[in-house]
N, C-alpha and C positions, 0 to 999 in steps of 0.2 A: 668356559675359558676363563672366568674369573678364578675358578679353582686352580686350574693349570697356573695362571700366571702367579697365585699366591705361592704355589709349590716353587715356583721357578725362584723368585724374591727369595724365599726362604732358603732354598737351596744354596743360591748365589752367597747368602750370609754364611753358610757352612762350610763353603769352598773357601771363601777368603779367611776364615777363622781358624781352620783345621791345623793345628801343630803337633810334633810329637818331639821326644827330648832329641831326637837325632836331626832336627831341623823341619823346616816346612813340608808340608806333605799335602799335597793337593790332588783329590782323585778326579779323574775327568769323568764327566756326565755319563758318557756311556759305558765306562767300566763297568766288567762284571767281576764278581769276587769270586776265587775259586771254589767257594761252598755254596752261594747261593746267589741268582740274579739281583742286580740292584733293585729292578722294578719287574713284576711279573703279573700278568692278566690273571684273571680269576680261573680259566681254565688250566692254567700253568699251576697254579697253586693247588687246585682240586688234585691234578695229577701227582703232585710233590705228596701231598696230604696223603694220597692212596697208598702210596710208596712206603711213605713213612709208616703207616698202620698195617700193610701187610708183611713189612720188615718185624715190626714187633709182633706180630701174630705166628712168626715161624715158633625252736620256734620263737618268740615274738619281744620286740625290745622292751625294756623297763624306762620308766621314766622317771628322771632325775631332778626334774626342774622345780624351783622353790615355787611356794605359792604367790609371791610377788611376781614371778617371772610369767607365770600362768595367767595372773591378772592383766598384764602387760599385753602376752599375747591375745586374749580375750577381746583387750580395747583396741586391738591393732596397731599397737605402737611397737611393731616388730618390723625389722631393716629388711627391705625385701631386695631381690636379685637386681633391681636396677641402680642402686647404690643412693648418695645423698639426693635428696629432694624428690625422690621415687614415691609412689605410694608405698604405706608401709607394711605390706602383708603378701606374702607368697602364696599365689593363689595356684593351687595344684591341679585346678580341673582342665579340661580340655586335651589338644593333642600331644602324644607323647612319643609317636611313631607315624611313619611315611603313610601306613594304610593298616587295618585291623584285618583285613582280609586276605593278605599275601604277605610274604617276607621281602619287603622292599627295603634296601639297605638307607639310613639316614643320611643326606648329602652332608659332608663335611668338607673343609678345607683339608689341605695335606700339609701334615707336619713331617719336617725332615729330620731324622735322627741318624747321623752320619750317613750312609748311602740306603738307609733303608726310608722308604717313604710311607707313613702311617695316616690312613683317611679312607673315606669311601670311595675314591676312584682307584684303590689298590687292594690287593689281597688282604686279609685278616694277618696282621704280625702275630709272631709267637714269640714268647719269651719266657727265661726262667730266672733263677737266682742262684749263686753259687753259695755253698756252705764251708768254705775252707776261710781259715785265718787270712784276711786279707794283707797281713803283713808278710805271710808266708808266698811270696811272689810267684815262685815255680809253681808250688801246689794250685794256687788260684788261676795262673795262667793254662795249666793240664786241664783243670776243669771246665773252664771257657770254651778251650778248644774242643772237649768232648760234647759239651753242649752243643756247640756250633755242629759238630758232626752228626749230630742228631735231630738236627733242623730247626735249633734256636737261629731266630732272626736278631734278637738283641739278649743281652745277657747282662741282670743287675747285680752289683756288687757292694755290700754293706761299707761304707765309710766312717768311721766312728770319729776319729780325731785326725791329729797331724801326721802321725807315724803312717796311717793307712792312706793319707791324702798323699805322702810320699811314694809309698808303695805302688800305688796307681799309676802314678807316672811310668814306672817299670813294667807294669802290667802291661799297659798300653803299647810301650814300645817292643816289649816281646813279643807281643801279639802281631805286632806287624812285621816283625821281623820274622816270624813263622809264617807269615802269608795270611794271617786271619785279621781283617776289617769289620769283624762283626762289632756293631755298634755297643759300648759299655754304658750302662746307666748307674748313677752313684745314688746308693740308698742314704738319704740325710734325715737324720733326727737331732734336734735341739742344738746344731752347731753351724750357724751360718757362715760363720768364717771358713768352715772347712768347705762348705759348696762353694765359696769363692775360689778357692784353693784348687781343688778338685776339678773344675770346670776348664781349667788348661787341659786337663789329659783326657777327659770322658765327652762322649756327645749329648749324653742327656742327665738331667738333674732330677731326681724324685724328691720333691719336698711334702710333707706332712703339713698342712694347716695347722693341725692340732697342738706341735709342738715345736715348730720350726722357729717361733718369735717366742713362744712361752714357756719353753724350759720343759723339764722335768714334768712328766703327768701328776698332776694333783687332782684329787676329786672334791676340790672346795667348792662349797655352795655360795655363790658370789651373788650378791644384790647390788644393783646400780640404781642409785637414786633419781639419776637423771641420764637423758640421751647424751649429755656433754661428756659423761664420763665414762660411757661406754666408747663413745667417739675417740676419746684421747687414747685408749688402748688401741683401736683400730689405726690411728695415726702414727702410733709407736711399733707395729707391726709394718706398716707400709715401710717405714723409715729403714728398718731390717731387712725387709725383703727386696726393695728397690735396687740396690748395688747388685744381686745378683742376677735382676730382671736385666740391668744395663751389660752386665758382662756378657750375660747369654745372647743377647742380641746382637753383641759387638761380635761375638765368636760365631754366631750362628748355631748355636746350642738349644736344644729343646730342654722343656721342662714339662713334667707331671705333677699336676696340682693332686696329689693324693689324699683324700680323705678317708679315715679309717673311721667306723661306727664307735669303737671303743675308746679311741684317742681324742675326741672333740675340747676344744680348750674348754676353761673354766668359764670364760667369757660367754661362747657360745651355749653351752649347758645353761646357763643363767637365763638365756633368752628362749632357748628351744625345746631343752631338754635333751636326751640322746635319741633324737628324732631324724628321720631322712630329712626333714626341713632344715634341721639343724647343719646335716653334713653337707647340703646345697649351699647354705648361705656360709659356711667354713670354707667352701672352694671359691666361692665367687667374690668373698673378700680377697683373695689371692688374684684371682682372674683380673678384677678392677684395677689393680697396680699395672698389671702386664699392659692392659689396654690402655691404661694412661700414659704408658710409655711407648706406646705403639708398637708393642711385642707380640705376635701372635704365633708364635711358634711353639705353642703350649697344647696340652690335653688333660683332661680331667678322668679320675676313676673315684668311685664310691663304695668303698669294701667294707665289707661285715662277714663275721661268721656265721650268721642266719640268713639263708639264703633269702627269705621272704624280705627281712629289711633291705638287702641288697639289691633285689630288684625293684623294690619299691623306690629306693634311694634314685636308681639309676633312671628309671621312667621319669621321677619328678623333676632331675636334673636336665633332661632331655626336653620336657614338657616347658620349664623356666627358660631354655634356649631357644625354642621356638618364639616364645613370648618375646623375645630380646633380639630374635634375628641372629642370633649366635650360632656358628657351626663349626665348634672344635670337636675334634674326636674324642672316642670314648675308650680307655683301657679297660677293660672286664676283668673282676676276680673276686672268688669268694675267699676272704683271707683265712688263713689257720683252718683249713680244710680237714686237715688231718691227714691219716694214711689209708693205704689200702682201697678197699673197695667204699667205704664210707665217703673218705675223702675225695673219690671220683664222682660219687654220685651227687656229694652237697656241690660240687663244682659245675656238673653237668645241668643240675635245675637251676642254678645261678646263670652260668654264663647261657648255658643253652637258650632258656627261656629269652633272654635279651637277644640273642643273636636270631631267633625265629621272629621277634618283634622287628629285625632290621638294625639292631644298636650294637655297637661294638666293632671297634677299629683293629685292635691287639688285644691278645688276651694271654692271662698267665694262669695256670692250675697249681694252686700252691699245695703240695704234699709234702706229710713228714717223709721224705724220701730222697734219695739222691735227684740232685737236680735235673740230671739227664733223662730219668725214668719220668718225669713229669710232661717230657716232649710226645710221648706216645698217647695219653688222653687228650693232650692239648691239639696235636693234630687231628684227632678224631674229632673234636668239636670244631675247629676250624673249618673242615671238610663237610660237616652239617650243613655249618653258617653259609660256605660257597655254594653248596648244593642246592640249599633252598633258595639262596638269592638267584641264582644262575637259570634254575627249572622255573622260577616265578611260581612255586608252590602255593597253592591257596584256595579259596574257593570264590563264587559268585560273591558279588558286593552286597552287604548289608549294614542295616544300621544297629547300632550297638548301645543299648540305654542301661542295661543292667550290671554291667562289669566296671565296676569302679577301680581304677589303676591306683589310686591315692591311699587305699586303706584296706588292708584285707578282712573280707568278711565270708566266711564260708557259707555256701549254698547247704541249707539244711534238706537233704534228702531225706523223705518220709520211710521210716522202717516198720515192719510188721511187730503189731504187738503181742507179748509172749502168750502163749497156749497155756493149757491147763498144765500145772507143774508136772504131774504124773508121766505126760506123753513124752517119749524118748525120742521122738521126731520134730521137735519144736522147730518150725521153720525161721522165728525170730532169732534163733543162735546162729542162723547161718550167715548172718551179717554181722558187723560191728557198729556200733554208732560213731568211733573215732575214726573208722575207714576200714574197709574188708579187703582181705588178701584172699583171694581165689586161685587153686593150683589146678592145671591141667594133667592128668594121671591116665595111664593107660593099662589094658589088661597084663601086659609084660610085668608092669611095677607089682602086681599081686603076686607074683611067684615067690617074692621073698616079703611076706606082709610086716614082718618085723623091722625090716629095712626101710620099708615104705614108711611106716608109723613115724620112725625118727626121723626120715628125711621131710615129713610133714610136720614135724617139731612137736609130736606128742609126748607128753610124759605117761610113764608107767606106774599105774597103782593096781597092786595086787597083781601084775602082769598083763593087766590091761589098758590101752591106749585113752586118754584123755586129752582134752586141750589145755595148753599151758598157755603162757602170757604171747608167746609166739608162734602158735600151730595156725596153719592156714585154716581160714574159718570154713572152707568149703572146699571140695574137691570137683572139678567137672571132668566127666568122663563122656567122649566122644562117641565110645562104644562099650555097652554095658555087656556084662558075662551072661552067657546062657545060663536058664534058670536051675540047670541041672550040674552046674560047675558049682560043687559044694564048698570047697575050699575059700574059692575067690567071693560067693556070696557071703560067707561067714565073715571073711576080713571086712568086706563091705558094711556088714552090720554092724560088727565092731566100732568101726569108724562113726558111724552114724550114732550109735549108743554113747561113743565118746563126746557128743555134740557136734562134730564136723559134718555139714552139710553136706547134701549130694545132688548136683544138677547135671543133668543130660539131654540131648535131644529128643524132641518129641517123639520122632521116628524110632529111636530106641526104647523109648519108655512104652510103646506101643507092643514091643516084642517083649519086653520084660517089664511091666510095671511095679518096679522096685518100691517097697513102701516107704513113705517119707522124702523121695525124690522131689524134685524141682524141674518141671519141665521147661526147656529152653525154646521158646516159639519166636518164629521168623515174622516179622512185620508183615510179610505178603502172606503167610497161614492166618497171621491175626485178622487182617483185612478180608481174608476170603471168606472167615468164618463171620463176617459183619461186626467186628469188634467184639465178640464174646466169645471167650476161652473156652467157656463150660462145655461147650459142643465139640472142642478138640481133644480135651484131655481124656486119656484113658480111665476106666474105673479104676480107683484107688488113689489117683493122682489128683490133687486140689489146689495146687500152685503151680505157677510158670513165672518164668523170666523172660523178657520181651529183647530180642535181638534186634539193633539198629544198626545203620551203617553212617548215620550223620545224613544221608541224602534226603531224609524223610521231609514231606511237606507239612504245611501247616494243617493241613486236614489230617494228616498222620497223626501229629502232634497231639492235637485236641483228642483223638482217641485214646491216647495214653490217661487222659484225666480220668477217666471213670473205669479204667481197664481192669485194677486191682492186681497188678504184676507187685511180686515180690520186689523187683529190682529191674533196671534195663542195662542190656550188656551194650556198650558203645564200640562197635569194631569199625574202624574207618578203612575204605580200600585202599590198598598200597601204592594206588598211582596217587592219590591225593594228600593234601597235606592235614596230618592228624589235629594240630595245633587250632587251624584256622577254620575246618569244617567242624569241629567240636565247639569251637565258640559258637560259631552260628547255631548249634545244634541248642546249645544251653541258653542263647538267646530267643529262641523258638518256644523252649520249656519254660523260660521266666514270662514272657508276653502272655503266654496261656496259661499261667497258673499252674503249672504242672510241677509237682514237688516229689516225683519218684526217684527213687535213689540209683544214681548211675554209676557205674565201673567200667572203667576204660579197658579193654579188652587188647592188649598189643601182641601181635604176632611177629617176635623179632628173631631175625636170621641173624647168624654170625658163629663164627668157630673160635671167636676169643671173648672172654669174658666182658673185656672192655667194650665189645659190640654191643651188649646187653646193658649194661651199666649207662653208657654214656648216652646211647639212642633211647633208651627207658627213661633216664632223667629229664634230658631234653623234650621227648615229644609228650611225655606226660605230666613231667614237673610244671612245664609252662601253663598247664590248666589248673593243676592244684594249688600251686602259689597263688592262684586267683580264686582258690574256693571251688572250682569248677570240678566234682567228681566227689564220690563216696567209697572210691577203692579201685583196686587194681587187679587185671588178671594179666600176667605176663606170661606167654605161650612160648618155649623152645624146650626142642626135644634133644638138642645137642650136648646140653649140660645136666647135671644131677639134678632131680627136683629140688634139694635143699638148698643149692646154689640160688635157683630161681625163685624159691619161696623167702629167702635171706635178703635177694635182691628187693624183692617187692615191699618186704617189712623196711629196707633200707631207704626206700622211696617216699615212703608214706611218713616215716620219721624227719628225713631230710626236708619235707614239706610242712613240718610241723604239724602233722595229725595225729599221729597216734605213735607213742612212744612206748618200744619193746626192749630197750636194753638202755645202757648208759651212753650219753653223747659226750662225744670228746672234742674239745679246741685245741688243737695241737699245733704250733708253728712248725714250718717247712724247715726251721734252722738256718742258719746264716754264719756269718764271721763273728757275730758276737755271742754264740751259743757257747754256754759255761758246763755243759755235759751232752753226753751222747743220746740225743732225742729220741732215734728211734729205738734204742735200747730200752729207754725209762718209760716212754710210752707204752712199749709192749708190757712191761714189768706191772704197770699202775693197770693196764687193760686186764691183765691175767687176773688181777685181784679183784677190781671193782667193775668187771664187765655186765655185772647182773643186777644193776641198781638203774633200771627205767625211772625215766622222769628226773634224773641226776644228770648236770652237766659238770665235766672237770674239764680245766683248762691245764695245759701242760705246755709252760713258756720257757725257751731258752736262756734268757736273760731280764735283768730288772730294767734294761733301758725301754724297751718298748712292750714288754710283757703284761705289766698290769693295765695299760691303755687297751691292747688288744684283746681282754676276754670280757667284755662287758656283759656278756649273755650267760658266764658259768655261775654256777652256785658255789664251787670250790676251784683254787688255783693252786700250782705247784709251779714254782718260778726260780730261775737259778738267779743268785745274787754274786757271790763271788765263787772262784772254783772251790769246789767240794761244799757248798752249802747252800741249802735252800730256804725260801720263803714261803709259808704256805698262807692261803688268802681265802676268807668268806665272803662271796661276792667281791666287792672292791676294797676290803679292808684287811690289812695284816694283819694276823692272829698269832702265828707263830714263826719268829724270826731265828735265821742262821742254824737250821737244822740241819745236822750232819747227812750227806745222801744215801747212807748206809740203813738210815733210820728213817728217812722221808717217807717213804711208801707208807709202812707201818704207821707212821704219825698223820697221814693224810688219812688213813682209814680210821683211825683214833678219832679225828677232828669229825668225818661223817659220821660217826657214832655219838659223837658229843650232841651234834645239832639234829638229833632224831633221824637221819636220812637213811640210815644202814639198813639192811637185811640181811640175814644168812644166806648164803646160797644154799638152794634145794638139792640135798644128795638124792643121784638117779638111783632110780630102783632098777636092775640091770635084769631080775627076773621076768621070764616073760611066759607066757601060758601056751601049751602046745596046742599046735592047731588041730581044732577037733574036726572028725570027719561027720557030718551032720548033713541034711538035706534042711535049705529053708522055704 
């Protein structure tokens, strides 16, 4: 009842304050817009998300804190989430979600953004951001309408200055005229006066605590000698922010306090470094001002381009709010996720993980693509979150003591030691220390061996296939060839000699004991043999992997300790929640000190690539971001083997486990962008995509670009039309480079800092298949 009353009260504020340039415009509470209902239950949102999906279908932060700041934190002299007079240290342990064993949404108040309610009592709201020049009213209006028609519940628009603020009045008026009352969000950086002005037209204001009061981003290493010096700057921030709070309260507008990992203020950096704790405190400083003025129509976001940092920051934020008994909603997003499959994967890992935790009330998938294209993956994520909540997906209650949400620490699965160097079937090479990728293939794939080698990512040396940096570590064959099939057996042998491992079910190896293969043994078979695989394995087969479902008992898990398995395949039943069942399984492993390497086996259905990327990133990413897992097996026969393999490697790279290609942090574009981001991003990727371990940021403007690329090694940032600044980490090293020379200059810079390698020429020649018996 209190949640409903709070929502109604805030709704009344909005109704009193809503204005347009054509006069007062008050929407009736029960009005339904021509494009989406004002309020929808979860079932309706699931149905709508499914329709949107079917329509579409036709790694870690660096610390920049000073030694003095570290000393202050160590001594406990750090501002807490509770404000003045409170204990001096954020304590990140404890509760961060409603339950660890099933998806249950965190209860929140309702924030009204125009006619759209955001909070746990309502479906997950989806949003995007325009890429047009805000001053171009007609183009912006057209893009907003296109986004709304594709399912956007809210649309954000950048508002840099006075001319853009004036244009916003006309944008709002024209949209009303065309029958679109989609709530609009003003994206504000550096300019409090503009925020006050655009508040008259838009339903929500997004402020970045890192630059709203502190101005253009600077990476100064500030030192505060006293608490009073620090507090003086906090008071200055309050003076600047308070007028906006008061006006939003008067007009019934909403505010998003949107912290970004890469744009924390110098003051926050001096105390916390660029850490999740600093992100939370940065947001709480602004939240305290809102609460001081009895204004509660606001929500939080904690964005980062690194999904691990993003997840940790949101969890820490939720944990702190539980302590304070705060219940404000959360806006989820991975900032500057990039484009294509990589951008979708990063977003699925970050957003999907939190949705499985029951966190998140509105989401945006930030892609370097046209904004309406963000809605399809956004719909899929919203659907996954709604289904998990509505179905109450989970497992039986359990106590968790070994997963620490406040810091990332990978569980170290034990790998087999290398055998005799001369052995062509060394099982230790079937897995990779940074995370293994296994690919399921069938006999049909061997009809064209050369194509199969390429789809598995092999390189050719003298016409023979060998492992490369992104080659599947092993293949899984659920059906082995007949020993008399000489061509298939030869192709299989060449893969093994190229150091690609082979796994097959025990039943198949009993029919054809392929030398060097690893038997896949079920837990039932293993227990029936008394916990000793030696009696199960056919002659010539010495290694096995144990197939588990997550339903194993503690007694079953104890058998694993002395089993001697190469690894464990964890394939959770489709009717159960992979995330929660797997967490319980890993808790059992830890409690019984079992260090076997565990690979997540996902059998994913779907006829659209995003089905595989979004679900895989959500269900497996939610485990890997906590260090739970040593690799992945994605099984889907609807798509080419190459796509499944690259998706698997993209998942590991997005979870900061194994880098097999250049990582890109590219902004999704907005009205501030000074060049064609999609075209430039593609050009840079074409020339630099072969540099694993290197991160390149591609930012459209100087306004927010430098702050958003905290994780990047090199940066390409627009300054003025036709000119680019190049960065090494956070430092500008080349200014005003002409655009037509900038990509070559970037490569030059990468070479100068010793991070460049020449791409390997691929040998096209292949050996003609022999006709021989094996």
